[in-house]
C-alpha positions in Angstrom: -17.1 28.9 -2.8 -16.0 31.9 -2.9 -18.0 34.7 -4.3 -16.4 36.1 -7.3 -16.8 33.7 -10.5 -15.1 34.4 -14.0 -18.5 33.9 -15.8 -20.1 37.1 -14.1 -17.2 39.6 -15.5 -19.0 41.0 -18.5 -20.0 44.6 -18.6 -17.2 45.9 -16.3 -14.0 47.9 -16.5 -10.7 45.8 -15.6 -12.0 44.7 -12.5 -15.2 43.4 -14.1 -13.0 41.8 -16.7 -13.4 44.0 -19.5 -10.3 45.9 -20.7 -11.0 49.0 -22.8 -8.2 51.2 -24.1 -9.4 54.4 -25.6 -6.0 55.7 -26.6 -5.6 54.1 -30.0 -4.4 55.7 -33.3 -6.4 53.5 -35.6 -10.4 53.4 -35.5 -11.4 50.0 -36.0 -14.5 48.1 -35.4 -12.9 44.9 -34.5 -10.9 41.9 -35.9 -12.2 40.0 -38.9 -10.9 36.3 -39.4 -10.7 34.7 -42.6 -9.4 31.2 -42.5 -5.8 31.2 -40.8 -5.7 34.9 -41.0 -7.0 38.0 -39.1 -7.5 41.6 -40.4 -8.2 44.7 -38.4 -11.8 46.3 -39.8 -10.5 49.6 -40.8 -9.8 51.4 -44.1 -6.1 51.8 -43.4 -4.1 49.3 -45.1 -1.8 47.1 -42.6 2.0 47.6 -42.6 2.7 44.6 -40.5 2.3 41.0 -40.7 2.9 39.0 -37.5 3.2 35.1 -37.8 2.3 32.7 -34.9 2.6 29.3 -36.1 0.3 28.8 -38.8 -2.0 31.9 -37.9 -1.1 35.5 -39.4 -2.2 38.6 -38.3 -2.4 41.8 -40.6 -1.8 44.8 -38.4 -0.4 48.3 -38.2 3.0 49.2 -36.4 2.0 52.2 -34.4 -0.8 50.7 -32.0 1.9 47.8 -31.4 5.0 49.9 -31.0 3.3 52.3 -28.6 2.7 49.7 -26.1 5.0 46.8 -26.5 8.7 47.1 -25.7 9.6 43.9 -27.7 8.1 44.9 -30.8 9.7 48.4 -30.5 13.0 46.5 -30.1 12.6 43.8 -33.1 11.6 46.7 -35.5 14.3 49.4 -34.6 17.3 47.3 -33.8 17.0 45.6 -37.3 17.3 49.2 -38.6 14.8 48.3 -41.5 12.1 50.7 -41.6 10.5 48.6 -44.4 10.4 45.5 -42.0 6.8 44.2 -42.5 6.9 40.4 -41.3 7.7 39.2 -37.7 7.3 35.8 -36.5 6.7 34.9 -32.7 6.4 31.5 -32.7 7.8 31.5 -29.0 5.0 33.5 -27.5 3.4 32.1 -24.5 -0.3 31.4 -24.8 -0.1 30.9 -28.6 -2.0 33.0 -31.1 -5.0 33.1 -28.6 -3.2 35.2 -26.4 -1.7 37.5 -29.0 -5.1 38.1 -30.3 -6.3 39.3 -27.0 -3.1 41.4 -26.7 -3.6 43.0 -30.2 -7.2 43.9 -29.4 -5.9 45.7 -26.4 -3.6 47.4 -28.4 -6.2 48.8 -30.9 -8.5 49.7 -28.0 -11.1 46.8 -28.2 -12.8 45.7 -25.5 -11.1 42.4 -24.2 -13.1 40.1 -21.6 -10.8 38.6 -19.1 -11.7 35.2 -17.7 -10.1 32.4 -15.5 -9.5 30.5 -18.7 -7.6 33.3 -20.6 -6.0 35.5 -18.0 -2.9 33.2 -17.4 -2.1 33.1 -21.0 -2.6 36.9 -21.6 -0.4 37.8 -18.5 2.5 35.6 -19.8 1.8 37.0 -23.5 2.0 40.6 -21.8 5.3 39.8 -20.0 6.9 38.6 -23.3 5.7 41.5 -25.3 6.9 43.6 -22.3 4.0 45.8 -22.1 5.2 47.7 -19.0 4.1 50.9 -17.4 7.2 52.8 -19.0 5.3 52.7 -22.2 1.9 53.7 -21.0 0.2 54.0 -17.8 -2.3 51.2 -17.2 -0.9 48.7 -19.7 -1.5 45.3 -20.1 0.6 43.8 -17.5 -1.0 46.0 -14.9 -4.2 45.2 -15.9 -3.8 41.3 -16.1 -1.8 41.5 -12.8 -4.6 43.4 -10.9 -7.3 41.0 -12.2 -5.2 38.1 -10.9 -4.8 39.3 -7.5 -8.4 40.9 -6.7 -10.5 38.5 -8.9 -9.1 35.1 -9.7 -7.2 34.7 -6.2 -10.3 35.5 -4.2 -12.4 32.6 -6.0 -11.8 28.9 -5.5 -13.0 28.0 -8.9 -11.1 30.5 -10.8 -8.0 29.7 -8.8 -8.5 25.8 -10.0 -9.0 27.0 -13.7 -5.9 29.2 -13.7 -3.8 26.7 -12.3 -5.1 24.2 -14.9 -4.2 26.7 -17.7 -0.8 27.2 -16.5 0.1 23.6 -17.6 0.9 24.8 -21.1 2.8 28.0 -19.9 5.9 26.8 -18.2 8.2 28.3 -17.5 6.5 31.6 -17.6 3.8 31.0 -15.1 6.3 29.6 -12.8 8.6 32.5 -13.2 5.6 35.1 -12.9 4.5 33.3 -9.6 1.0 32.4 -11.1 1.5 28.7 -10.0 2.7 29.5 -6.4 -0.1 32.2 -5.7 -2.8 30.0 -6.9 -1.4 27.0 -5.0 -1.4 29.0 -1.9 -4.7 30.4 -2.5 -6.4 27.0 -3.1 -4.6 25.4 0.1 -6.2 28.4 2.1 -9.5 27.7 1.1 -9.3 23.8 1.4 -8.1 24.4 4.9 -10.7 27.0 5.8 -13.6 26.1 8.0 -16.6 26.1 5.5 -19.0 26.6 8.4 -20.9 30.0 7.6 -19.1 30.5 4.1 -21.2 30.8 0.7 -19.3 28.1 -1.1 -19.8 26.3 -4.4 -17.3 23.7 -5.9 -17.1 21.8 -9.0 -16.7 18.3 -7.5 -19.4 15.6 -7.9 -21.5 15.0 -4.9 -23.3 11.3 -4.2 -26.5 10.8 -6.0 -28.2 11.4 -2.6 -27.0 14.8 -2.1 -27.4 17.4 -5.0 -24.8 20.0 -5.6 -26.0 23.4 -4.1 -26.5 26.2 -6.5 -25.3 29.7 -5.7 -28.9 31.3 -5.2 -29.7 28.6 -3.0 -26.9 29.0 -0.7 -27.1 32.8 -0.6 -29.5 32.9 2.2 -28.9 29.5 3.7 -27.7 29.2 7.5 -24.5 28.3 8.5 -25.6 25.0 10.3 -27.2 24.0 7.1 -23.8 24.6 5.0 -21.8 22.4 7.6 -24.2 19.8 7.0 -24.0 20.1 3.2 -20.1 20.5 3.0 -18.2 17.0 3.0 -14.8 17.0 4.2 -13.6 15.7 0.9 -15.5 18.4 -1.0 -12.3 19.8 -2.7 -10.7 16.4 -3.8 -12.3 16.1 -7.1 -11.4 19.8 -8.1 -7.7 19.4 -7.1 -7.6 16.0 -8.9 -8.0 17.6 -12.4 -4.5 19.2 -12.0 -1.3 17.9 -13.5 1.0 16.0 -11.0 3.3 18.9 -10.5 0.8 21.5 -9.9 -0.8 18.9 -7.5 2.1 18.3 -5.6 2.6 22.0 -5.1 -1.1 22.2 -3.8 -0.6 19.4 -1.3 2.7 20.8 -0.2 1.0 24.1 0.7 -2.0 22.2 2.4 0.6 20.2 4.6 2.2 23.5 5.6 -1.1 24.7 6.9 -1.7 22.0 8.9 -4.2 19.7 7.0 -5.0 16.4 8.9 -3.0 13.6 7.6 -6.0 11.2 6.9 -7.5 13.9 4.3 -4.1 14.3 2.7 -3.9 10.5 2.3 -7.4 10.4 1.3 -6.9 13.0 -1.6 -3.7 11.2 -2.7 -5.6 7.9 -3.0 -8.4 9.8 -4.8 -5.7 11.3 -7.2 -4.0 8.0 -7.9 -7.3 6.1 -8.6 -8.1 8.8 -11.1 -5.0 8.9 -13.0 -3.8 5.5 -12.9 -6.9 3.2 -13.1 -4.6 0.2 -12.8 -4.6 0.8 -9.0 -8.4 0.2 -9.1 -9.4 -3.4 -7.6 -11.7 -5.5 -9.8 -15.1 -4.6 -9.6 -14.8 -1.0 -8.0 -15.1 0.8 -11.1 -14.2 0.8 -15.0 -11.7 3.0 -16.8 -14.5 5.0 -18.4 -15.7 6.0 -14.9 -12.5 7.2 -14.0 -12.0 9.4 -17.2 -15.5 10.8 -17.0 -15.0 11.8 -13.3 -12.5 14.1 -14.2 -14.8 16.6 -15.8 -16.3 18.9 -13.5 -19.6 21.0 -13.6 -19.1 24.1 -15.6 -17.5 25.1 -19.0 -14.0 25.1 -17.5 -13.1 21.5 -17.9 -15.7 20.1 -20.3 -13.1 19.6 -23.0 -10.6 18.1 -20.5 -10.9 14.3 -20.3 -8.3 13.6 -17.8 -7.1 10.2 -16.6 -4.0 7.8 -18.0 -5.1 4.7 -19.1 -2.8 2.3 -17.2 -2.1 -1.2 -19.0 -1.5 -4.0 -16.4 0.0 -7.2 -17.0 -2.1 -9.5 -19.2 -3.9 -6.7 -20.8 -4.4 -6.5 -24.6 -2.1 -3.8 -25.5 1.3 -2.6 -24.6 1.9 0.4 -22.4 2.9 3.4 -24.8 6.6 4.6 -23.8 5.1 8.3 -23.3 2.1 7.2 -21.2 4.3 4.9 -18.9 6.9 7.8 -18.7 3.9 10.1 -17.3 2.7 7.3 -15.2 6.1 6.8 -13.6 6.5 10.5 -12.8 3.1 10.3 -11.2 3.8 7.3 -8.8 7.4 9.0 -7.9 5.6 12.4 -6.9 3.0 10.7 -5.0 5.5 8.5 -3.0 7.5 11.5 -2.1 4.3 13.4 -0.6 2.6 10.6 1.5 2.5 11.8 5.0 4.8 10.2 7.5 2.0 9.0 9.8 1.5 5.4 9.9 -2.3 5.2 9.0 -2.1 8.1 6.4 -3.2 5.5 3.5 -4.4 2.1 3.6 -1.7 -0.7 3.2 -3.7 -2.1 0.2 -3.2 1.3 -1.6 0.4 1.1 -0.6 0.8 -2.6 -2.1 -0.9 -1.6 -5.4 1.2 1.3 -5.7 4.2 -0.9 -5.1 2.9 -3.0 -7.9 2.7 -0.4 -10.4 6.1 0.9 -9.3 7.8 -2.3 -9.9 6.0 -2.7 -13.3 7.1 0.8 -14.6 10.5 0.8 -13.2 10.4 3.6 -10.9 13.7 4.9 -9.0 15.0 2.1 -6.8 15.4 4.7 -3.9 11.4 5.5 -4.0 10.5 1.8 -4.2 12.6 1.2 -1.1 11.0 4.1 0.6 7.6 2.7 -0.5 8.6 -0.8 0.9 9.5 0.5 4.5 5.9 2.3 4.3 4.3 -1.0 3.7 6.4 -2.7 6.5 5.1 -0.1 9.1 1.6 -1.4 8.4 2.2 -5.0 7.0 -0.4 -6.6 9.6 -3.2 -5.0 7.5 -2.3 -6.3 4.1 -4.2 -9.0 2.6 -3.4 -12.0 0.4 -4.6 -10.7 -2.7 -2.6 -7.5 -2.4 0.6 -9.6 -1.5 0.4 -11.7 -4.7 2.7 -9.2 -6.8 3.9 -10.7 -10.0 7.6 -11.0 -10.5 8.5 -8.2 -13.3 12.1 -8.5 -13.3 12.2 -11.8 -15.3 12.5 -13.9 -12.5 12.0 -17.8 -12.4 9.2 -17.6 -10.0 5.7 -16.5 -10.9 5.4 -14.1 -7.7 7.7 -11.7 -6.4 8.8 -13.9 -3.2 12.0 -11.6 -2.6 9.7 -8.7 -2.3 7.7 -10.3 0.4 10.6 -11.2 2.1 11.7 -7.7 2.3 8.4 -6.3 3.4 8.5 -8.9 6.4 11.9 -7.8 7.4 10.8 -4.1 7.3 8.0 -5.0 9.4 10.2 -6.8 12.1 12.6 -3.8 12.2 9.8 -1.6 12.7 8.1 -3.9 15.5 11.6 -4.0 17.2 12.1 -0.1 16.8 8.8 0.4 18.4 9.1 -2.1 21.4 12.8 -0.4 22.1 11.7 3.3 21.8 12.0 5.0 25.1 8.7 6.8 26.7 8.6 9.8 28.5 5.6 8.9 30.7 5.7 8.3 34.5 6.8 5.0 35.8 3.3 3.3 36.1 2.3 4.8 32.8 5.3 3.5 31.2 4.8 0.1 32.3 1.2 0.1 31.3 2.2 1.6 28.0 4.9 -1.1 27.5 2.5 -3.9 28.4 -0.2 -2.7 25.9 2.8 -2.3 23.2 4.0 -5.8 23.9 0.3 -7.0 23.3 -0.2 -5.1 20.3 3.2 -6.1 18.8 2.3 -10.0 19.4 -1.2 -9.5 17.8 0.4 -7.9 14.8 2.9 -10.8 14.5 0.3 -13.3 14.8 -1.7 -11.6 12.1 1.2 -11.4 10.0 2.1 -15.2 10.5 -1.4 -16.2 9.4 -0.8 -13.9 6.3 2.7 -15.5 5.6 1.2 -19.0 6.1 -1.7 -18.0 3.4 0.9 -16.6 1.0 3.4 -19.9 1.3 0.4 -22.2 0.5 -0.3 -20.0 -2.4 3.0 -19.7 -4.0 4.1 -23.1 -3.1 2.4 -24.6 -6.0 5.0 -22.7 -8.4 7.3 -25.4 -9.4 10.1 -23.0 -9.7 10.1 -21.7 -6.1 13.1 -23.0 -4.5 13.3 -24.8 -1.0 15.6 -22.3 0.3 13.5 -19.2 -0.5 10.5 -21.1 1.1 12.1 -22.1 4.1 13.7 -18.6 4.6 10.4 -16.8 4.5 8.7 -19.6 6.6 11.5 -18.9 9.2 11.6 -15.2 9.2 9.1 -14.7 12.1 9.9 -15.5 15.7 8.4 -18.7 17.1 6.1 -16.8 19.3 4.4 -15.3 16.4 2.6 -18.6 15.7 0.7 -20.5 18.4 -0.7 -23.0 15.7 1.1 -24.6 13.1 -1.7 -25.7 10.9 -1.3 -22.9 8.3 2.5 -23.8 7.8 1.6 -27.4 7.5 -0.8 -26.9 4.9 2.1 -24.9 3.0 4.4 -27.5 3.4 2.0 -30.2 2.4 1.1 -28.0 -0.7 4.9 -27.6 -1.6 5.4 -31.2 -1.4 2.5 -32.1 -3.7 4.0 -29.5 -6.3 7.7 -30.9 -5.8 7.3 -34.7 -5.7 10.9 -35.2 -6.7 12.4 -34.0 -3.4 14.9 -36.3 -1.7 14.5 -37.6 1.7 17.0 -35.0 3.0 15.2 -32.3 1.3 12.1 -33.3 2.8 13.2 -33.5 6.1 14.8 -29.8 5.8 11.6 -28.9 4.8 9.7 -29.9 7.5 12.2 -28.6 10.1 10.3 -25.2 9.8 7.2 -26.8 11.4 6.6 -27.5 15.2 4.5 -30.8 15.4 3.6 -30.1 18.9 1.7 -26.8 17.5 -0.6 -28.8 15.4 -4.1 -29.4 16.1 -5.6 -32.7 16.5 -7.1 -32.7 13.1 -3.7 -32.0 11.6 -2.2 -34.6 13.5 -4.7 -36.9 12.0 -3.8 -35.7 8.5 -0.2 -36.0 9.0 -0.3 -39.4 10.6 -1.7 -40.5 7.1 0.4 -38.4 4.9 2.7 -40.3 3.0 4.5 -37.4 1.5 6.1 -36.7 5.0 9.3 -38.3 6.2 8.9 -41.4 8.6 10.5 -39.6 11.3 8.2 -36.7 11.1 5.2 -39.0 11.3 6.6 -40.3 14.4 7.1 -37.2 15.9 3.4 -36.1 15.1 2.1 -39.4 16.7 4.1 -38.7 19.6 2.8 -35.2 20.0 -0.9 -36.3 19.7 -0.1 -39.1 22.3 1.0 -36.2 24.4 -1.9 -34.1 24.0 -4.4 -36.9 24.5 -2.8 -37.9 27.7 -3.2 -34.1 28.9 -6.6 -33.9 27.9 -7.4 -37.1 29.9 -5.4 -36.0 32.9 -7.6 -32.6 32.6 -10.5 -34.6 32.3 -10.0 -36.7 35.4 -9.1 -33.7 37.4 -12.3 -32.2 36.3 -14.3 -35.1 37.4 -12.6 -35.2 40.8 -13.5 -31.8 41.3 -17.0 -32.4 40.3 -17.3 -35.1 42.7 -15.5 -33.0 45.5 -18.1 -30.0 45.0 -21.2 -32.2 44.7 -23.4 -30.3 47.3 -22.5 -27.2 45.8 -24.0 -28.3 42.3 -27.2 -29.5 44.0 -27.3 -26.2 45.8 -27.1 -24.7 42.2 -29.7 -26.8 40.7 -32.0 -25.8 43.7 -31.2 -22.2 42.7 -32.0 -22.7 39.1 -35.4 -24.3 39.9 -36.5 -20.9 41.2 -35.3 -18.8 38.4 -37.4 -18.0 35.5 -38.4 -20.3 32.5 -35.6 -18.5 30.1 -32.7 -19.4 32.5 -33.9 -23.0 32.9 -34.0 -23.4 29.1 -30.4 -22.0 29.0 -29.3 -24.4 31.6 -30.6 -27.2 29.6 -28.9 -26.0 26.5 -25.8 -26.1 28.4 -26.5 -29.5 29.9 -26.6 -30.9 26.1 -23.3 -29.1 25.2 -21.8 -30.8 28.1 -23.0 -34.1 27.0 -21.7 -33.7 23.7 -18.4 -32.6 25.0 -18.2 -35.8 27.0 -19.2 -38.0 24.2 -16.4 -36.5 22.2 -14.1 -36.9 24.9 -14.9 -40.6 25.0 -14.4 -40.8 21.3 -10.9 -39.2 22.0 -10.1 -41.8 24.5 -11.1 -44.7 22.3 -8.7 -43.3 19.6 -6.1 -42.9 22.3 -6.5 -46.6 23.3 -6.1 -47.5 19.5 -3.3 -45.3 18.8 -1.4 -46.7 22.0 -1.8 -50.3 20.6 -0.3 -49.3 17.1 2.5 -47.4 19.0 3.3 -50.8 20.8 3.2 -52.9 17.6 5.6 -50.3 16.2 7.9 -50.5 19.0 7.9 -54.4 18.9 8.8 -54.3 15.2 11.5 -51.6 16.0 12.8 -53.8 18.9 13.3 -56.6 16.3 14.9 -54.6 13.9 17.4 -53.3 16.3 18.0 -56.5 18.5 21.9 -57.6 18.4 22.7 -60.8 16.6 23.7 -63.8 18.9 27.5 -65.3 18.7 28.3 -68.4 16.8 28.1 -72.0 18.6 32.2 -72.4 18.6 32.6 -69.4 20.6 29.8 -70.2 23.3 31.6 -73.3 23.4 35.0 -72.2 24.0 33.9 -69.8 26.8 32.1 -72.4 28.7 35.1 -74.8 28.5 37.2 -71.8 29.7 34.9 -71.2 32.6 34.8 -74.7 33.7 38.7 -75.1 33.7 38.8 -72.1 35.9 36.6 -73.6 38.6 38.3 -76.8 38.7 41.5 -75.4 39.3 40.3 -73.4 42.1 38.5 -76.4 43.7 41.9 -78.4 43.6 43.9 -75.3 45.3 41.2 -75.4 48.2 41.6 -79.0 49.0 45.4 -79.4 48.9 46.9 -78.7 52.4 49.5 -76.0 52.8 52.2 -74.9 55.5 52.4 -71.6 56.7 56.1 -71.2 55.6 55.6 -73.2 52.5 57.1 -72.0 49.1 54.5 -70.4 47.0 53.6 -72.5 43.9 54.9 -71.9 40.6 52.9 -69.9 38.1 51.7 -71.6 35.2 52.2 -70.4 31.7 49.3 -69.1 30.0 47.3 -71.2 27.7 46.9 -70.6 24.0 42.8 -71.4 24.1 42.4 -68.5 26.6 43.5 -66.2 24.0 41.1 -67.7 21.6 38.1 -67.4 23.8 
């Protein structure tokens, strides 16, 4: 993208990538390699052996001592003038970097590229090749190349940052990682319009990658058309996770749109964790091969960690699982806070992998909250997360319960959050917010019902978990309980040993008045439901049919009242074009079909009314109180007759006004019996 590239550095001085030091004490034609040993091509015998791992260098003391402070200190602090062997196993960059540093000490031209500059810079710092020993020493030369050549190039910055993976902590301490990350972030956020650009990422098959000589004279408008917004995704995805996090953090600071940041996170996760890819969206080979970019810089890097999901043929290696755990934890920590930065499907797949790899609980909780923010976008396939914590159930029902709780808390927070707008705008915003929240709850209710239908087939699923999940949503979230009835029926099929009390408890989560006519017809014939629920369903269906008949009668009355208007409307239709008349004919056919269906419903209503009367008669027979015995009835009649006779005798006998009152007769024993 930016002009300077490391492939075109030959034939220059330090700025052109060639280091040439003419001040050397040993004339040589170069270095020669024999097996694992390097020799200086000169007639002077070597007096110093430097060992780096399995590779040895047969050199001379004077060229090294004149330019390396560390070599000076090692040789003179030992006070052994005959010291001829030094081991530098901890030198950053390995023997490759030391070879270039030794050549520089001997005055041999060194070709600097983006692939060797970071190792050579760290080796120069390790060997203490400063300006105090010689002007224009290796630290100065490599630092100038980094600042003026590498950081001005997009591709060189990527390659140098990639090469710093094996140079920790030297590359961090020397600020190479920070400077490359900021350079990449600046170029990723820059407007590509009018810039001569070239990148290493793969384009779609329909768009070929622009070549340098072709882009040189092209117009800015053409450049703008050829540059996709995600042109930098593939390049930054080859970086190790810690360096990738540094780049994304720098991009966030510079104000990149959160949608693009979320997209690059999904791209990186799909590349390094192939277990996140949905079935049919790509193979593991495609993911590993996509890590290679055009150019020799990354041809040897094969990228991609092969994720083994449950049910695979092999076990996840411990080291590989550790690397993937670190990737997931890092990605969770840098997901943008905005709601729609990443898709809910990606978050749920990331959550599945986090549970499988035992990610830190705090990060898992944070990820669950992010899923709850956009839970209405989830699908049933993404929610079917296996239970990895040795639970009895096949799917992690507790996880879905927590996600639903986070969703409800988020909805409550959004509805109660204050608004700074004006009074009218605030009311309009509140109305829109309530409508959006209700629609989201309705979508979540359908999703939960589908999930309950799927997990209800698990015989280890307890009734309590089913009931708690079904009752978690408010009643307003469901306008129709057909999905909930389907889940209850599926649970009853999978658990035939439930008691009558448990079946009644299960059916309490369903509102029979919210069932459709088809669901009521099915429930009325469902032998798995309790008898009380069946009666409730029949009653609710009767009420619905009565309401339908009442509305139909009102409609017929309205049609008869407005009959002249209808005739006038027909007259108007006759004067309309043929297309409108055909539409009216189709509408009349639909009306006739609806009338026929209404007649069918009326007939079913009459039949159900007869069945209801028969059931009522049987119920009355069962609940009718039993009659008393014959002796009890006889005693009652006799007592009543005796009382009547006594009263008549009192009325017939004459009494004086001042006569004494009659004596009260004692109470008879038979009255107590009756």
